[in-house]
C-alpha positions as CSV (number, residue, x, y, z in Angstrom):
1,M,36.5,35.4,-48.8
2,R,36.6,33.2,-51.8
3,K,35.5,29.6,-51.8
4,Y,38.0,26.9,-52.7
5,L,37.7,23.3,-53.8
6,I,40.5,21.2,-52.3
7,E,40.9,17.6,-53.6
8,N,43.0,14.5,-52.7
9,I,43.3,15.1,-49.0
10,K,44.6,11.8,-47.7
11,I,44.0,11.2,-44.0
12,N,45.3,8.2,-42.2
13,I,42.4,6.6,-40.2
14,E,44.5,6.6,-37.1
15,S,44.3,10.5,-37.1
16,L,40.5,10.2,-36.9
17,T,40.6,8.0,-33.8
18,H,40.5,10.9,-31.3
19,S,39.6,14.0,-33.4
20,G,36.8,15.0,-35.6
21,E,37.0,15.2,-39.4
22,R,36.9,19.0,-39.5
23,E,39.8,19.4,-37.1
24,V,41.9,16.7,-38.8
25,I,41.4,18.1,-42.3
26,I,42.2,21.7,-41.3
27,N,45.4,20.5,-39.6
28,K,46.3,18.4,-42.7
29,L,45.9,21.5,-44.8
30,K,47.9,23.6,-42.3
31,L,45.2,26.3,-42.2
32,T,44.3,28.6,-39.3
33,E,41.1,27.1,-37.8
34,Q,39.5,30.4,-36.9
35,K,39.8,31.6,-40.5
36,V,38.2,28.6,-42.1
37,K,34.5,29.1,-42.8
38,D,31.8,26.9,-44.3
39,L,33.9,23.8,-44.6
40,K,31.9,21.1,-46.3
41,I,32.9,17.6,-47.3
42,I,31.8,16.9,-50.9
43,R,33.6,13.6,-51.5
44,K,35.0,10.8,-49.2
45,S,36.4,7.4,-50.2
46,L,38.4,4.7,-48.6
47,D,41.8,3.7,-49.8
48,A,43.0,0.4,-48.4
49,R,45.4,-0.6,-51.2
50,K,48.5,-0.2,-49.1
51,R,47.0,-1.4,-45.8
52,N,50.0,-3.7,-45.2
53,T,52.6,-1.1,-45.6
54,D,51.4,2.5,-45.4
55,G,48.1,2.0,-43.6
56,I,44.5,2.8,-44.6
57,F,43.4,6.3,-45.6
58,Y,40.2,8.2,-46.2
59,V,40.6,10.5,-49.2
60,Y,38.6,13.8,-49.0
61,S,37.5,16.6,-51.3
62,V,36.2,19.6,-49.4
63,V,34.9,23.1,-50.2
64,L,35.8,25.9,-47.7
65,S,36.1,29.7,-47.5
66,Y,39.5,31.1,-46.6
67,P,41.1,34.6,-46.9
68,T,43.9,33.4,-49.2
69,K,44.3,30.5,-51.6
70,P,45.6,27.4,-49.6
71,K,49.0,26.1,-50.7
72,A,48.8,23.1,-53.0
73,R,51.4,20.7,-51.5
74,S,50.0,17.3,-52.5
75,F,46.5,18.6,-52.9
76,K,44.6,19.9,-55.9
77,V,43.3,23.4,-55.1
78,S,41.0,25.5,-57.3
79,V,38.5,28.3,-57.0
80,Y,35.0,26.8,-56.3
81,E,32.1,27.8,-58.5
82,N,28.8,26.3,-57.7
83,K,26.8,26.4,-60.9
84,K,23.4,24.9,-59.8
85,E,20.9,25.3,-62.5
86,N,17.1,25.0,-62.0
87,L,16.2,21.7,-63.7
88,I,12.6,21.7,-62.8
89,N,9.9,23.9,-64.4
90,Y,7.2,24.1,-61.7
91,N,4.1,24.7,-63.7
92,K,1.0,24.9,-61.6
93,N,-2.8,24.3,-61.9
94,K,-2.6,21.1,-63.9
95,E,-5.9,19.2,-64.0
96,I,-4.5,16.0,-65.4
97,K,-4.3,13.1,-62.9
98,P,-1.4,10.9,-64.1
99,I,-1.7,7.3,-63.1
100,I,1.5,5.7,-61.7
101,V,1.8,1.9,-61.4
102,G,4.2,0.9,-58.7
103,S,5.6,2.7,-55.7
104,G,9.3,1.8,-56.0
105,P,11.9,4.5,-56.5
106,S,11.0,5.4,-60.1
107,G,7.2,5.6,-59.3
108,L,7.7,7.6,-56.1
109,F,10.0,10.2,-57.7
110,A,7.8,10.5,-60.8
111,A,4.9,11.1,-58.4
112,L,6.8,13.6,-56.3
113,Y,7.9,15.8,-59.2
114,L,4.6,15.6,-61.0
115,A,2.9,16.7,-57.8
116,K,5.4,19.5,-57.3
117,M,4.6,20.7,-60.8
118,G,0.9,20.9,-60.0
119,Y,-0.4,17.6,-61.2
120,K,-2.4,15.2,-59.0
121,P,-0.9,11.8,-59.5
122,I,-2.6,8.6,-58.3
123,I,-0.1,5.9,-57.3
124,F,-1.4,2.3,-57.5
125,E,0.6,-0.3,-55.5
126,R,-0.3,-4.0,-55.4
127,G,1.4,-4.4,-52.0
128,E,1.0,-2.7,-48.7
129,E,2.4,0.4,-47.1
130,I,5.5,0.1,-44.9
131,K,4.1,-0.8,-41.5
132,D,1.7,-3.5,-42.8
133,R,4.2,-4.7,-45.3
134,V,6.9,-5.2,-42.7
135,G,4.5,-7.4,-40.7
136,T,3.5,-9.4,-43.7
137,V,7.1,-10.1,-44.6
138,K,7.9,-11.0,-41.1
139,D,5.1,-13.6,-41.2
140,F,6.7,-15.1,-44.3
141,F,10.1,-15.2,-42.7
142,D,8.7,-16.7,-39.5
143,N,5.9,-19.0,-40.7
144,A,6.5,-19.4,-44.5
145,V,3.2,-17.8,-45.3
146,L,3.7,-16.0,-48.6
147,D,1.5,-13.1,-49.7
148,E,2.0,-12.9,-53.5
149,N,1.2,-9.2,-53.6
150,S,3.0,-7.9,-50.5
151,N,6.4,-9.3,-49.9
152,V,10.1,-8.5,-50.4
153,Q,9.5,-7.6,-54.0
154,F,6.1,-5.7,-53.8
155,G,4.9,-2.9,-51.6
156,L,5.7,0.7,-50.7
157,G,9.3,1.5,-51.6
158,G,9.7,-1.5,-53.9
159,A,12.3,-4.3,-53.5
160,G,14.9,-1.7,-52.3
161,T,13.0,-1.4,-49.0
162,F,14.3,-4.8,-48.0
163,S,17.9,-4.4,-49.2
164,D,21.1,-2.8,-48.1
165,G,19.7,0.6,-49.2
166,K,22.7,1.3,-51.5
167,I,22.3,4.6,-53.3
168,N,25.5,4.8,-55.3
169,S,25.3,4.8,-59.1
170,R,27.6,5.3,-62.1
171,I,25.1,7.5,-63.9
172,K,26.2,11.1,-64.6
173,S,22.8,12.7,-64.5
174,P,22.6,16.1,-62.7
175,L,19.3,14.7,-61.4
176,K,21.2,12.6,-58.9
177,N,21.5,15.5,-56.6
178,E,17.7,16.1,-56.8
179,V,17.3,12.5,-55.5
180,L,19.9,12.8,-52.8
181,D,18.6,16.2,-51.5
182,T,15.1,14.7,-51.4
183,F,16.3,11.7,-49.3
184,I,18.1,14.1,-46.9
185,S,15.0,16.2,-46.5
186,C,13.2,12.9,-45.6
187,G,15.7,12.1,-42.9
188,A,18.8,10.6,-44.7
189,P,22.2,11.6,-43.3
190,R,24.0,14.3,-45.3
191,E,26.9,11.9,-45.9
192,I,25.0,10.3,-48.7
193,K,26.0,13.3,-50.8
194,Y,29.7,12.7,-50.5
195,L,30.5,9.1,-49.6
196,N,31.9,7.0,-52.4
197,K,29.6,4.1,-51.5
198,P,26.7,5.5,-49.5
199,H,24.1,3.1,-48.0
200,L,21.0,3.7,-45.9
201,G,20.2,0.3,-44.5
202,T,16.7,-1.3,-44.7
203,D,15.7,0.2,-41.3
204,K,16.6,3.8,-42.2
205,L,15.2,3.4,-45.7
206,R,11.8,2.4,-44.4
207,T,11.4,5.7,-42.4
208,I,12.6,7.7,-45.4
209,V,10.1,6.1,-47.7
210,D,7.3,6.8,-45.3
211,D,8.3,10.5,-45.2
212,L,8.6,10.5,-49.0
213,K,5.0,9.2,-49.2
214,A,3.8,12.0,-46.8
215,L,5.7,14.6,-48.9
216,I,3.9,13.4,-52.1
217,E,0.6,13.5,-50.4
218,Y,1.4,17.0,-49.1
219,Y,1.8,18.1,-52.7
220,G,-1.4,16.5,-53.8
221,G,-0.6,12.9,-54.7
222,E,-2.8,10.0,-53.7
223,F,-1.9,6.4,-52.9
224,K,-4.0,3.3,-53.3
225,F,-2.6,0.1,-51.8
226,S,-3.5,-3.5,-52.4
227,S,-4.4,-2.3,-55.9
228,T,-3.0,-4.5,-58.7
229,I,-3.2,-3.2,-62.2
230,T,-4.8,-6.2,-64.0
231,D,-5.3,-4.4,-67.4
232,I,-4.8,-1.2,-69.2
233,I,-7.4,0.5,-71.4
234,V,-6.2,1.3,-74.9
235,E,-8.1,3.0,-77.7
236,N,-6.5,3.7,-81.1
237,D,-3.0,3.0,-79.8
238,K,-3.5,5.5,-77.0
239,V,-3.7,4.6,-73.3
240,K,-6.9,5.7,-71.6
241,G,-6.6,4.3,-68.2
242,V,-6.2,1.1,-66.1
243,V,-8.3,-1.6,-64.5
244,V,-7.6,-2.3,-60.8
245,N,-8.1,-5.8,-59.2
246,D,-10.1,-7.0,-62.3
247,K,-13.0,-4.7,-61.6
248,E,-12.6,-1.0,-61.1
249,E,-11.6,1.4,-63.9
250,F,-9.6,4.6,-63.5
251,L,-9.2,6.9,-66.6
252,S,-6.2,9.0,-67.5
253,D,-4.3,9.8,-70.7
254,V,-1.0,9.4,-68.8
255,V,-0.1,6.0,-67.3
256,I,3.4,5.5,-65.9
257,M,4.6,1.9,-65.5
258,G,7.1,2.0,-62.6
259,I,6.9,-1.7,-62.1
260,G,9.6,-3.9,-60.6
261,N,11.5,-6.7,-62.4
262,G,9.3,-9.3,-60.6
263,A,6.0,-8.0,-62.1
264,R,5.8,-10.9,-64.5
265,D,2.0,-10.8,-64.8
266,T,2.1,-7.1,-65.8
267,F,4.7,-7.8,-68.5
268,K,2.4,-10.5,-70.0
269,M,-0.7,-8.2,-69.7
270,L,1.2,-5.4,-71.6
271,H,2.2,-7.9,-74.3
272,K,-1.5,-8.8,-74.7
273,H,-1.9,-5.2,-75.9
274,N,1.1,-5.5,-78.2
275,V,3.2,-3.0,-76.2
276,S,6.6,-3.1,-77.8
277,M,9.2,-4.9,-75.7
278,V,12.2,-7.1,-76.2
279,S,14.0,-9.8,-74.2
280,K,17.0,-8.6,-72.2
281,S,20.0,-10.4,-70.8
282,F,20.5,-10.5,-67.0
283,A,22.4,-12.5,-64.5
284,L,21.7,-15.3,-62.0
285,G,23.5,-17.5,-59.5
286,F,23.7,-17.9,-55.7
287,R,24.0,-15.8,-52.6
288,V,27.3,-16.4,-50.8
289,E,27.8,-15.8,-47.1
290,H,31.0,-15.4,-45.0
291,L,31.8,-14.4,-41.5
292,R,31.9,-10.6,-41.5
293,E,35.1,-10.7,-39.5
294,D,36.8,-12.8,-42.2
295,I,35.8,-10.4,-45.0
296,D,36.9,-7.5,-42.8
297,R,40.3,-9.1,-42.2
298,C,40.8,-9.8,-45.9
299,C,40.0,-6.2,-46.8
300,Y,41.5,-4.4,-43.9
301,S,44.2,-6.7,-42.6
302,D,45.3,-5.7,-39.1
303,Y,42.9,-2.7,-39.2
304,A,39.9,-5.0,-39.2
305,G,37.5,-3.8,-36.4
306,H,39.0,-0.3,-36.3
307,K,36.4,2.0,-34.8
308,V,36.4,4.4,-37.8
309,L,35.9,1.6,-40.3
310,G,32.6,-0.1,-40.8
311,A,32.0,-3.6,-42.2
312,A,34.0,-4.1,-45.4
313,D,32.4,-4.5,-48.7
314,Y,33.9,-5.9,-51.9
315,N,33.4,-6.1,-55.7
316,L,34.8,-9.1,-57.5
317,T,34.8,-9.9,-61.3
318,Y,35.9,-12.9,-63.2
319,H,35.9,-13.9,-66.9
320,D,35.6,-17.7,-67.4
321,E,37.6,-18.8,-70.4
322,E,36.0,-22.3,-70.4
323,T,32.4,-21.0,-70.9
324,K,33.2,-17.4,-72.1
325,K,30.9,-16.2,-69.3
326,G,31.3,-13.2,-67.0
327,V,30.8,-13.8,-63.3
328,Y,30.7,-11.0,-60.7
329,S,29.6,-10.2,-57.1
330,F,26.4,-8.2,-56.9
331,C,24.5,-6.4,-54.2
332,N,27.1,-6.9,-51.5
333,C,25.6,-6.6,-48.0
334,P,28.3,-6.2,-45.3
335,G,27.1,-7.3,-41.9
336,G,23.7,-8.3,-43.4
337,V,21.4,-11.3,-43.9
338,V,20.1,-13.3,-46.8
339,V,16.4,-12.8,-47.3
340,A,13.6,-14.7,-49.0
341,G,12.6,-12.7,-52.1
342,A,9.9,-14.9,-53.5
343,S,6.8,-13.3,-55.0
344,S,5.0,-16.3,-56.4
345,K,3.9,-19.5,-54.6
346,G,6.1,-22.6,-55.1
347,Q,9.2,-20.6,-55.8
348,V,12.4,-19.7,-53.8
349,V,14.4,-16.6,-54.5
350,T,17.3,-15.2,-52.5
351,N,18.3,-11.5,-52.0
352,G,20.5,-9.6,-49.6
353,M,19.6,-7.1,-46.9
354,S,21.5,-5.2,-44.1
355,F,20.6,-2.7,-41.5
356,R,22.1,0.8,-41.1
357,S,24.6,-0.5,-38.5
358,R,25.8,-3.4,-40.7
359,N,26.7,-5.3,-37.6
360,M,25.2,-8.8,-38.2
361,I,27.6,-11.8,-37.9
362,N,27.8,-12.5,-41.7
363,T,28.5,-10.6,-44.9
364,N,26.7,-11.7,-48.0
365,S,26.8,-11.1,-51.7
366,A,25.3,-12.5,-54.8
367,I,27.7,-14.4,-57.1
368,V,26.1,-14.3,-60.5
369,V,26.8,-15.2,-64.1
370,N,25.6,-13.4,-67.2
371,V,22.9,-15.2,-69.2
372,N,21.3,-14.4,-72.5
373,E,19.2,-15.9,-75.2
374,N,21.8,-18.5,-75.9
375,D,21.1,-19.9,-72.5
376,Y,17.3,-19.8,-72.4
377,G,15.9,-19.2,-75.9
378,N,14.8,-16.2,-78.0
379,D,11.1,-16.0,-77.2
380,L,10.2,-12.7,-75.5
381,F,9.4,-14.4,-72.2
382,S,12.1,-17.2,-72.3
383,G,14.1,-15.4,-69.7
384,I,11.2,-15.2,-67.3
385,R,10.4,-18.9,-67.8
386,F,14.1,-19.7,-67.2
387,Q,13.9,-17.7,-63.9
388,E,10.7,-19.4,-62.9
389,D,12.0,-22.9,-63.7
390,L,15.0,-22.3,-61.5
391,E,13.0,-20.8,-58.7
392,R,10.6,-23.8,-58.7
393,K,13.5,-26.2,-58.7
394,A,15.1,-24.4,-55.7
395,Y,11.8,-24.6,-53.9
396,E,11.6,-28.3,-54.5
397,M,15.2,-28.9,-53.5
398,G,14.6,-27.0,-50.3
399,G,11.7,-29.2,-49.3
400,S,8.8,-27.4,-50.9
401,D,8.2,-25.3,-47.8
402,Y,10.1,-22.1,-48.7
403,K,13.3,-23.3,-47.2
404,A,16.3,-22.5,-49.5
405,P,18.8,-25.1,-50.6
406,Y,22.3,-24.3,-49.4
407,M,25.8,-25.9,-49.5
408,S,29.3,-25.1,-48.2
409,I,31.7,-23.8,-50.8
410,Y,34.1,-26.6,-49.8
411,D,31.5,-29.2,-50.7
412,F,30.3,-27.3,-53.8
413,L,33.9,-27.4,-55.2
414,G,34.6,-31.0,-53.9
415,L,37.3,-29.8,-51.5
416,K,38.2,-31.0,-48.0
417,G,37.2,-28.6,-45.3
418,K,34.4,-27.6,-42.9
419,T,32.8,-24.2,-42.8
420,N,31.8,-22.4,-39.6
421,V,29.4,-20.1,-41.3
422,K,25.8,-20.4,-40.3
423,P,23.1,-19.6,-43.0
424,S,21.0,-16.5,-42.2
425,Y,18.2,-17.2,-44.7
426,L,14.6,-17.4,-43.3
427,P,12.2,-19.3,-43.2
428,G,15.2,-21.7,-43.1
429,V,17.5,-23.8,-45.2
430,K,18.1,-27.4,-46.3
431,E,21.6,-28.7,-47.2
432,C,21.5,-29.9,-50.8
433,D,23.9,-30.5,-53.7
434,L,23.6,-27.2,-55.5
435,N,25.6,-28.6,-58.4
436,Q,22.2,-29.9,-59.5
437,L,20.5,-26.5,-59.6
438,L,21.9,-24.5,-62.5
439,P,22.7,-25.7,-66.0
440,E,26.2,-27.2,-66.2
441,N,27.9,-24.4,-68.1
442,L,26.6,-21.7,-65.7
443,N,27.5,-23.9,-62.7
444,N,31.0,-24.4,-64.0
445,A,31.5,-20.7,-64.6
446,I,30.5,-19.9,-61.0
447,K,32.7,-22.8,-59.6
448,N,35.7,-21.4,-61.5
449,S,35.0,-17.9,-60.3
450,L,35.0,-19.1,-56.6
451,I,38.4,-20.6,-57.1
452,S,39.6,-17.3,-58.6
453,F,38.1,-15.3,-55.8
454,N,39.8,-17.4,-53.2
455,N,43.1,-16.0,-54.6
456,F,41.9,-12.5,-53.5
457,F,40.3,-13.6,-50.3
458,E,42.1,-16.5,-48.7
459,T,39.1,-17.4,-46.6
460,F,36.6,-17.3,-49.5
461,Y,36.3,-21.1,-49.5
462,N,35.1,-20.9,-45.8
463,G,31.7,-19.7,-46.9
464,I,28.3,-21.1,-47.9
465,I,26.1,-20.6,-51.0
466,T,22.3,-20.4,-50.9
467,G,20.0,-20.5,-54.0
468,V,18.7,-19.3,-56.2
469,E,19.5,-15.6,-57.0
470,T,17.5,-14.6,-60.2
471,R,16.2,-11.1,-59.7
472,T,19.4,-9.1,-60.6
473,S,17.7,-7.1,-63.3
474,S,14.7,-7.2,-65.6
475,P,14.6,-10.0,-68.2
476,V,12.7,-7.7,-70.6
477,R,12.9,-4.1,-71.8
478,I,9.7,-2.1,-72.6
479,L,10.7,0.0,-75.6
480,R,10.3,3.7,-75.4
481,D,11.0,6.8,-77.4
482,K,14.3,8.3,-76.3
483,N,13.0,11.8,-76.4
484,T,9.4,11.6,-75.1
485,L,10.0,8.5,-73.0
486,E,6.6,7.2,-74.1
487,S,6.1,3.6,-75.2
488,E,7.2,3.2,-78.8
489,N,3.7,2.3,-79.9
490,I,1.2,3.2,-77.2
491,K,0.9,7.0,-76.7
492,G,0.6,8.1,-73.1
493,L,2.2,5.0,-71.7
494,Y,5.5,5.7,-69.9
495,P,7.7,2.6,-69.0
496,I,10.2,3.7,-66.4
497,G,12.7,2.3,-63.9
498,E,14.2,-1.1,-63.3
499,G,11.3,-3.3,-64.3
500,A,11.0,-1.5,-67.6
501,G,14.7,-2.1,-68.2
502,Y,16.0,1.5,-67.8
503,A,17.7,1.5,-64.4
504,G,19.5,-0.7,-61.9
505,G,19.2,0.2,-58.2
506,I,17.5,2.8,-56.1
507,L,19.3,6.0,-57.4
508,S,19.2,5.3,-61.1
509,S,15.5,4.3,-60.8
510,A,14.6,7.5,-58.9
511,V,16.4,9.6,-61.5
512,D,14.5,7.8,-64.3
513,G,11.3,8.7,-62.5
514,I,12.2,12.4,-62.4
515,K,13.1,12.2,-66.1
516,A,9.7,10.8,-66.9
517,A,7.9,13.5,-64.9
518,L,9.9,16.2,-66.8
519,A,9.1,14.6,-70.1
520,I,5.4,14.4,-69.3
521,N,5.3,18.0,-68.4
522,E,7.2,18.9,-71.6
523,N,4.9,16.7,-73.7
């Protein structure tokens, strides 16, 4: 039997209420169930555009084996050819011990693929491994005791460990499947390969990261936690190793910088060695919260709460004519909570997180405005100083005890109304006038965006905002050669991932880590 790819199979969600996906899809295709072999879903997305007239549909693409070519009808049918090429050259018996700084997605996947190819990477992480890190973060949430090296930003798994665990990306790299297959081998559900917007949830991601660490160790990698890289060793424009915790030296001709966008001390240390880097634009703003049921109702209408639908997510964009600024929603966490993302004392930072079930009472998202050198200056670290100034200001507005300043959207916009949304941020919140936090032009752009967003979601005003959201992406880019991926001016130094300015999110960061491993092996 031949294999066929069948696309654009639209299934009304009501059909899935009492029957499984395989049965419903086969019936929709009008195929004989006993003759269908090896049916596999390879794409699944939600179409709620005509929810008020035709209903809500899941749209599938499947691969299956069948004796004859299925009739097209409204579907697209073609012969399926699976051309999977071997992207990895597994050379063995490598004596070099590459040093990897940071155990976020880019560092972990660089380590895994180097280890698979026979190298013995050493991964240095300033934070703790999962179990200890979870306890340290809980202590911060419960008691406002911040550990500057182990927190929501730093530790095994990186900042993504305390997030929604989204693994969707717009990148086209064939290495995406390498990452997804690895996650599945470490316990992720197979659906991440075909869902349009897959997510793992912070709870599932923690177990996956633990298994990924064990896999790296199985192949010969080594982890060192509570190990901050305080300096690099450079001789004649070549990296020779690192200094850990200001005292211990580790030597290697290959140093991979898989740092996060909050590793401000590391950026400054690299600049001391004249490592080429430039300032980069980013975005900042507030974290908005609404009742999950309100967002579900806006997105799904009468289908809100349907048992085959989860909590609704959204993406909103706005161009402000007054300020010429772009504003957009970022890191939407359906059925999630707002978390304290500070990594330095005397600062408040917001972020979003949700669990696998996405069943908490609120849905949150960042609402952020693009900023660049015109907003904060053209010095290399002006963007970082801008972030720090706002984070300190938020800390002071919240009462200087890591409570975050918050405000209802009604009050923020000067409208009459009373919200019934309760803030989820821990260690706690303090009601403040958030019009006093951001510069006026940025504040106005966000205010105008909220008015626009309420035209899409009629209950958008019935929300709250908490500040300040600053860690959307790295404010600097460490320049690298586009072929070798080495630093432009320090041989053997490989800047990778989100902190270096080459990725945004778990999946693209992991792919960049694999690219670095392949480049190192080639070099």
